[in-house]
C-alpha positions as a Python dict, from the first residue, in 0.01 Angstrom:
ca = {
    (1, 'X'): (0, 0, 0),
    (2, 'X'): (125, 344, -92),
    (3, 'X'): (182, 536, 232),
    (4, 'X'): (273, 870, 75),
    (5, 'X'): (45, 1144, -53),
    (6, 'X'): (119, 1213, -423),
    (7, 'X'): (327, 1530, -444),
    (8, 'X'): (450, 1666, -776),
    (9, 'X'): (805, 1802, -780),
    (10, 'X'): (926, 2079, -1007),
    (11, 'X'): (1111, 1823, -1221),
    (12, 'X'): (794, 1614, -1253),
    (13, 'X'): (598, 1928, -1348),
    (14, 'X'): (833, 2000, -1638),
    (15, 'X'): (825, 1638, -1750),
    (16, 'X'): (444, 1621, -1733),
    (17, 'X'): (402, 1939, -1936),
    (18, 'X'): (654, 1832, -2199),
    (19, 'X'): (903, 2108, -2125),
    (20, 'X'): (1280, 2074, -2097),
    (21, 'X'): (1382, 2039, -1734),
    (22, 'X'): (1591, 2346, -1640),
    (23, 'X'): (1953, 2247, -1598),
    (24, 'X'): (1967, 2405, -1256),
    (25, 'X'): (1707, 2163, -1117),
    (26, 'X'): (1917, 1865, -1226),
    (27, 'X'): (2266, 1981, -1132),
    (28, 'X'): (2235, 2192, -819),
    (29, 'X'): (2187, 2081, -463),
    (30, 'X'): (1849, 2104, -294),
    (31, 'X'): (1771, 2440, -147),
    (32, 'X'): (1832, 2656, -455),
    (33, 'X'): (1555, 2893, -556),
    (34, 'X'): (1365, 2840, -880),
    (35, 'X'): (1116, 3062, -1066),
    (36, 'X'): (944, 3043, -1404),
    (37, 'X'): (670, 3252, -1565),
    (38, 'X'): (504, 3198, -1902),
    (39, 'X'): (191, 3296, -2097),
    (40, 'X'): (-57, 3039, -2226),
    (41, 'X'): (-344, 3055, -2474),
    (42, 'X'): (-617, 2808, -2546),
    (43, 'X'): (-803, 2559, -2326),
    (44, 'X'): (-634, 2357, -2052),
    (45, 'X'): (-704, 1987, -2015),
    (46, 'X'): (-768, 1873, -1662),
    (47, 'X'): (-444, 1864, -1466),
    (48, 'X'): (-365, 1583, -1216),
    (49, 'X'): (-525, 1619, -874),
    (50, 'X'): (-221, 1633, -648),
    (51, 'X'): (-10, 1834, -412),
    (52, 'X'): (310, 2007, -520),
    (53, 'X'): (645, 2101, -373),
    (54, 'X'): (616, 2448, -533),
    (55, 'X'): (386, 2751, -530),
    (56, 'X'): (175, 2857, -828),
    (57, 'X'): (-7, 3179, -923),
    (58, 'X'): (-227, 3206, -1232),
    (59, 'X'): (-388, 3509, -1395),
    (60, 'X'): (-677, 3393, -1613),
    (61, 'X'): (-883, 3581, -1871),
    (62, 'X'): (-1159, 3391, -2048),
    (63, 'X'): (-1433, 3468, -2293),
    (64, 'X'): (-1669, 3290, -2527),
    (65, 'X'): (-1830, 2955, -2458),
    (66, 'X'): (-1700, 2708, -2205),
    (67, 'X'): (-1613, 2705, -1839),
    (68, 'X'): (-1331, 2687, -1592),
    (69, 'X'): (-1319, 2465, -1285),
    (70, 'X'): (-1074, 2448, -997),
    (71, 'X'): (-1088, 2145, -770),
    (72, 'X'): (-923, 2262, -449),
    (73, 'X'): (-917, 1997, -179),
    (74, 'X'): (-1288, 1929, -117),
    (75, 'X'): (-1414, 2236, -306),
    (76, 'X'): (-1527, 2255, -669),
    (77, 'X'): (-1485, 2621, -765),
    (78, 'X'): (-1632, 2763, -1085),
    (79, 'X'): (-1388, 3011, -1237),
    (80, 'X'): (-1526, 3332, -1381),
    (81, 'X'): (-1236, 3515, -1546),
    (82, 'X'): (-1077, 3751, -1511),
    (83, 'X'): (-944, 3612, -1186),
    (84, 'X'): (-625, 3551, -993),
    (85, 'X'): (-567, 3198, -863),
    (86, 'X'): (-331, 3112, -575),
    (87, 'X'): (-259, 2745, -498),
    (88, 'X'): (-89, 2638, -177),
    (89, 'X'): (154, 2344, -215),
    (90, 'X'): (-6, 2134, 59),
    (91, 'X'): (-357, 2149, -87),
    (92, 'X'): (-444, 1892, -358),
    (93, 'X'): (-566, 2081, -665),
    (94, 'X'): (-668, 2030, -1025),
    (95, 'X'): (-775, 2283, -1287),
    (96, 'X'): (-958, 2261, -1619),
    (97, 'X'): (-1036, 2555, -1851),
    (98, 'X'): (-1245, 2516, -2168),
    (99, 'X'): (-1329, 2873, -2269),
    (100, 'X'): (-1319, 2915, -2646),
    (101, 'X'): (-1115, 3232, -2603),
    (102, 'X'): (-875, 3225, -2311),
    (103, 'X'): (-537, 3367, -2225),
    (104, 'X'): (-350, 3349, -1900),
    (105, 'X'): (-20, 3385, -1728),
    (106, 'X'): (117, 3137, -1480),
    (107, 'X'): (422, 3146, -1257),
    (108, 'X'): (570, 2873, -1042),
    (109, 'X'): (839, 2904, -777),
    (110, 'X'): (969, 2711, -481),
    (111, 'X'): (995, 2807, -116),
    (112, 'X'): (1363, 2893, -146),
    (113, 'X'): (1296, 3157, -411),
    (114, 'X'): (1058, 3361, -193),
    (115, 'X'): (1181, 3260, 155),
    (116, 'X'): (1227, 3555, 390),
    (117, 'X'): (1061, 3800, 150),
    (118, 'X'): (702, 3800, 284),
    (119, 'X'): (616, 3916, 636),
    (120, 'X'): (439, 3655, 853),
    (121, 'X'): (121, 3860, 895),
    (122, 'X'): (93, 3900, 517),
    (123, 'X'): (145, 3526, 472),
    (124, 'X'): (-152, 3449, 697),
    (125, 'X'): (-365, 3689, 491),
    (126, 'X'): (-268, 3530, 157),
    (127, 'X'): (-417, 3204, 21),
    (128, 'X'): (-77, 3135, -134),
    (129, 'X'): (63, 3065, 215),
    (130, 'X'): (-251, 3008, 423),
    (131, 'X'): (-440, 2702, 292),
    (132, 'X'): (-754, 2788, 490),
    (133, 'X'): (-826, 3091, 269),
    (134, 'X'): (-1027, 3094, -55),
    (135, 'X'): (-780, 3056, -346),
    (136, 'X'): (-954, 3266, -615),
    (137, 'X'): (-969, 3646, -636),
    (138, 'X'): (-1216, 3800, -882),
    (139, 'X'): (-1083, 4091, -1088),
    (140, 'X'): (-1221, 4387, -1278),
    (141, 'X'): (-1085, 4451, -1626),
    (142, 'X'): (-867, 4734, -1493),
    (143, 'X'): (-727, 4509, -1219),
    (144, 'X'): (-663, 4235, -1473),
    (145, 'X'): (-474, 4474, -1701),
    (146, 'X'): (-257, 4598, -1413),
    (147, 'X'): (-172, 4245, -1302),
    (148, 'X'): (-111, 4139, -1660),
    (149, 'X'): (154, 4410, -1680),
    (150, 'X'): (324, 4264, -1373),
    (151, 'X'): (338, 3917, -1529),
    (152, 'X'): (456, 4057, -1861),
    (153, 'X'): (738, 4243, -1688),
    (154, 'X'): (844, 3930, -1499),
    (155, 'X'): (859, 3741, -1827),
    (156, 'X'): (1066, 4017, -1987),
    (157, 'X'): (1309, 4013, -1697),
    (158, 'X'): (1328, 3634, -1695),
    (159, 'X'): (1441, 3638, -2058),
    (160, 'X'): (1690, 3922, -2005),
    (161, 'X'): (2060, 3914, -1922),
    (162, 'X'): (2031, 4167, -1640),
    (163, 'X'): (2244, 4026, -1352),
    (164, 'X'): (1996, 4129, -1081),
    (165, 'X'): (1681, 4022, -1264),
    (166, 'X'): (1576, 3770, -997),
    (167, 'X'): (1575, 4040, -730),
    (168, 'X'): (1349, 4251, -951),
    (169, 'X'): (1122, 3953, -1017),
    (170, 'X'): (1093, 3888, -641),
    (171, 'X'): (984, 4247, -592),
    (172, 'X'): (716, 4218, -861),
    (173, 'X'): (607, 3883, -719),
    (174, 'X'): (557, 4051, -382),
    (175, 'X'): (341, 4314, -554),
    (176, 'X'): (120, 4041, -698),
    (177, 'X'): (88, 3869, -361),
    (178, 'X'): (0, 4197, -191),
    (179, 'X'): (-252, 4280, -466),
    (180, 'X'): (-419, 3947, -402),
    (181, 'X'): (-442, 4014, -30),
    (182, 'X'): (-568, 4370, -77),
    (183, 'X'): (-830, 4284, -338),
    (184, 'X'): (-957, 3979, -152),
    (185, 'X'): (-986, 4163, 177),
    (186, 'X'): (-1164, 4454, 10),
    (187, 'X'): (-1415, 4210, -136),
    (188, 'X'): (-1465, 4041, 201),
    (189, 'X'): (-1465, 4369, 394),
    (190, 'X'): (-1207, 4233, 638),
    (191, 'X'): (-881, 4373, 775),
    (192, 'X'): (-596, 4311, 531),
    (193, 'X'): (-346, 4168, 777),
    (194, 'X'): (-329, 4030, 1128),
    (195, 'X'): (-88, 4222, 1346),
    (196, 'X'): (-132, 4026, 1669),
    (197, 'X'): (177, 3814, 1732),
    (198, 'X'): (-17, 3557, 1933),
    (199, 'X'): (-261, 3496, 1645),
    (200, 'X'): (27, 3465, 1400),
    (201, 'X'): (207, 3222, 1631),
    (202, 'X'): (-109, 3012, 1668),
    (203, 'X'): (-158, 2986, 1290),
    (204, 'X'): (211, 2909, 1245),
    (205, 'X'): (191, 2614, 1486),
    (206, 'X'): (-131, 2494, 1327),
    (207, 'X'): (1, 2505, 970),
    (208, 'X'): (330, 2338, 1064),
    (209, 'X'): (136, 2017, 1130),
    (210, 'X'): (12, 1996, 771),
    (211, 'X'): (14, 1831, 528),
    (212, 'X'): (3, 1495, 705),
    (213, 'X'): (255, 1282, 516),
    (214, 'X'): (245, 948, 698),
    (215, 'X'): (-16, 746, 888),
    (216, 'X'): (254, 648, 1136),
    (217, 'X'): (296, 1004, 1271),
    (218, 'X'): (-8, 1119, 1462),
    (219, 'X'): (-100, 1486, 1507),
    (220, 'X'): (-2, 1612, 1851),
    (221, 'X'): (-170, 1955, 1873),
    (222, 'X'): (-543, 1883, 1881),
    (223, 'X'): (-697, 2119, 2135),
    (224, 'X'): (-671, 2489, 2225),
    (225, 'X'): (-497, 2384, 2548),
    (226, 'X'): (-221, 2211, 2352),
    (227, 'X'): (-151, 2531, 2160),
    (228, 'X'): (-179, 2752, 2467),
    (229, 'X'): (79, 2542, 2652),
    (230, 'X'): (332, 2579, 2370),
    (231, 'X'): (260, 2951, 2336),
    (232, 'X'): (292, 3002, 2715),
    (233, 'X'): (-46, 3175, 2753),
    (234, 'X'): (-370, 3089, 2929),
    (235, 'X'): (-610, 2907, 2701),
    (236, 'X'): (-884, 3165, 2765),
    (237, 'X'): (-654, 3445, 2649),
    (238, 'X'): (-564, 3252, 2334),
    (239, 'X'): (-932, 3185, 2260),
    (240, 'X'): (-1041, 3547, 2303),
    (241, 'X'): (-752, 3684, 2097),
    (242, 'X'): (-800, 3443, 1808),
    (243, 'X'): (-1176, 3498, 1802),
    (244, 'X'): (-1129, 3875, 1800),
    (245, 'X'): (-924, 3855, 1480),
    (246, 'X'): (-1093, 3565, 1301),
    (247, 'X'): (-1450, 3561, 1427),
    (248, 'X'): (-1406, 3191, 1507),
    (249, 'X'): (-1307, 3011, 1823),
    (250, 'X'): (-968, 2844, 1843),
    (251, 'X'): (-1139, 2506, 1871),
    (252, 'X'): (-1346, 2566, 1556),
    (253, 'X'): (-1037, 2665, 1355),
    (254, 'X'): (-853, 2350, 1467),
    (255, 'X'): (-1155, 2133, 1391),
    (256, 'X'): (-1202, 2283, 1045),
    (257, 'X'): (-836, 2228, 960),
    (258, 'X'): (-847, 1865, 1076),
    (259, 'X'): (-1164, 1797, 877),
    (260, 'X'): (-1014, 1963, 568),
    (261, 'X'): (-708, 1740, 597),
    (262, 'X'): (-925, 1435, 654),
    (263, 'X'): (-1112, 1505, 328),
    (264, 'X'): (-783, 1544, 141),
    (265, 'X'): (-653, 1214, 276),
    (266, 'X'): (-978, 1033, 198),
    (267, 'X'): (-981, 1168, -157),
    (268, 'X'): (-617, 1144, -240),
    (269, 'X'): (-455, 849, -57),
    (270, 'X'): (-504, 476, -31),
    (271, 'X'): (-469, 478, 348),
    (272, 'X'): (-746, 289, 522),
    (273, 'X'): (-991, 468, 752),
    (274, 'X'): (-814, 360, 1071),
    (275, 'X'): (-479, 488, 941),
    (276, 'X'): (-625, 825, 851),
    (277, 'X'): (-795, 852, 1189),
    (278, 'X'): (-472, 770, 1372),
    (279, 'X'): (-272, 1016, 1161),
    (280, 'X'): (-519, 1287, 1262),
    (281, 'X'): (-492, 1210, 1631),
    (282, 'X'): (-777, 964, 1686),
    (283, 'X'): (-684, 650, 1876),
    (284, 'X'): (-994, 460, 1771),
    (285, 'X'): (-1162, 454, 1426),
    (286, 'X'): (-1504, 493, 1589),
    (287, 'X'): (-1398, 827, 1739),
    (288, 'X'): (-1278, 948, 1398),
    (289, 'X'): (-1602, 832, 1232),
    (290, 'X'): (-1814, 1019, 1486),
    (291, 'X'): (-1599, 1334, 1463),
    (292, 'X'): (-1600, 1341, 1082),
    (293, 'X'): (-1973, 1281, 1054),
    (294, 'X'): (-2042, 1559, 1304),
    (295, 'X'): (-1898, 1815, 1060),
    (296, 'X'): (-1982, 1661, 722),
    (297, 'X'): (-2305, 1464, 784),
    (298, 'X'): (-2143, 1157, 624),
    (299, 'X'): (-1902, 894, 751),
    (300, 'X'): (-1542, 884, 624),
    (301, 'X'): (-1626, 571, 423),
    (302, 'X'): (-1927, 739, 259),
    (303, 'X'): (-1719, 1044, 176),
    (304, 'X'): (-1443, 830, 24),
    (305, 'X'): (-1690, 634, -188),
    (306, 'X'): (-1831, 960, -323),
    (307, 'X'): (-1502, 1146, -373),
    (308, 'X'): (-1202, 912, -371),
    (309, 'X'): (-937, 1002, -631),
    (310, 'X'): (-742, 676, -590),
    (311, 'X'): (-848, 313, -532),
    (312, 'X'): (-940, 273, -168),
    (313, 'X'): (-823, -4, 64),
    (314, 'X'): (-1091, -20, 328),
}
């Protein structure tokens, strides 16, 4: 039985899309930054539903007949271009675009390329880094044109011989990330960033546990008290602070993240139900079944039968 969640590497991405693998990815040691941007026209066949070891941002403009669909973990999102799409590496995703007239830009980059460039509070406000956020940002035509200029400039720099082009590209990439945060928060009428260090620390601890990569390693931080102990604060203070900034209790946020991961594992792995339950911190399958059904109205087995992306071993 395959115990690993399918994760596409940068090399596998280039091989799958029929592009030459950049020499740097084959000859340099791990830890070197990589970035690539390119325009695309025409429909996109459905891409594999998997996780990735890289980040991806797409700017899509579509017209004419057809549709666009993004499968993002357990969500099926209808795309209505123009839009900006951010996909977090840990979230299984697949995209299909069939508009008769469509153009788009896409850029991919690894953690090393952008590491240390984005402030933590901005990361928690961006779906590119925070997998709990909605990954699609609707755009007006003016916003699309402005962002298209950013992508065009990154492509021009990428093809140039300027010795500091990657620094310039990082700066433009930050602009795109900030535009996504600003536009999304304006649409949701929410504060753009979270400035409270305790909230940021809580989300950091929560996100460090995911994705779950092995059924042998069980989640350890399952309750608000677990997080409060590590953060050296009283659990009531943690709860009130998190709820002030998110509108949700600490317990609800933890529960939602566990259920989201459970859906991803049920859809995208061949682990049996007991293994998934144990990986998510449940000692007994019956406890996992009850917990999952409480939030989804179906059992893990029923969900897998309806949504499984790989053959299930039950």
